[in-house]
C-alpha positions, 0 to 999 in steps of 0.5 A: 536740379543738381547744382552741387559737385558734391552731390551723391549722384555726381560722385556715383556717375564719376565712379562708374565712368572711372572704375570697372570694379564699381561698374561691375558691383552695380551692374551699370555702365555710363553712356553719353551723347544723343545717339547713344541715348536714342539707341539705348533700350528704354527698359535698360536705362536706369537714370538719365541726366540732362544738362540745364542748357540742353534741357529744352532742346532734348525734351522737344526732340525726345519727350516721348522717350524721356517721359517714361524714364527717371530724369534729373536736370543738372547745372551745366558746370556740374554736368561737365564734371560728370561727363567723360568727354571734352564737348558734352552733348548734354545727356548721359544715362546709366544703363544696365549691363548685359550678361551673355554666355557662350551657350547663348552664342552657340545656340544660334548655330542651329539657325545659321552659320556662326561668325565669331571674333575671339580677342586675346588681351586686346588693350586699347579701348578704341580698338575694342570698340571699333571691333564691336562696331565693325562686327555688327556691320559684318554680321558677327554673331558674337565676340569672345574675349580673354579675361585680360582684354580691356573692359568693354564698359569703359566709356571710351569703348562704349563711345567707339561702338557707336551703339553696337554695344546694345546689339552685339553679344559678347563673352569674357572667358577665364580660359581662352584655350578651353573656350576655343576647344568648346567652339571646335567641338561644336563645329566652329573652325577657328583661324588665327591671324598669325605671322607664321601663316602660310596661306593668305586670308582670302584663300580660306572658305568662311561660309561655314561656322567660323571664328577669327582669333586676334592677338594683343596689339603689341605682342600678338597671339600667345603661341600656346593659344595660337596652336589651339586653332585649326589654321593660321592665316596671314594678311599680305602686306607691302613695304616694311609694315610687319603687322596691322592694327588689331581693329584693322586686321579684324575688319579685313577678316570679318568683311572677307567672311561677309563677302563670301557669305553674301556671294554664296 
């Protein structure tokens, strides 16, 4: 049992939680909580840490899964140090990172009409996690992000995905404009959520290969990026509101495409 705050494993977990550079170096990320453990693919879990207080209950409920994994029991006060949450649930895991490529996502177009979200410089971890989670619910096939978008393996992002991180493909790109062109060359129509849009989002047809481009929370889309797209669309708003939260705007667009596709 780990009882010391200076234990090497404790330091490793803290470093992985706090530093993207360390996560990328080791190819791991930290997930916390019972739900995230339950949904994590066993073949990607590299280590499980369980608090002493939660040990009996967790083994009673998940003995079959835990029995096949490397587990370490941790004193409660030490586990609290390792945890990134205010109210730890007594279990955290180190999980192997996912690596997708744009070709992986585009290969799906031979089987179905693609639905994609493209994010330019989204910074808020909660927004990013919510977009991933909502994307799964709306049937999104992949999320493409600029290199300045928040780290998807940030613990706050991971928590906000509520498990969707395990199932929704995602790609970071160094050249968003070039990636948009690649999508268009493959028959994907790219729509920019833009205040300059003349048509409402519900006036377009999203039943073929579709991608929605969403900009930074504070600055919106860069104009040179927006100009690369096929159409600008707007989300009508009442009152004095100028724009919507990035995650809310993404959700509206994704579910409009989902609605259209469900209704044929």
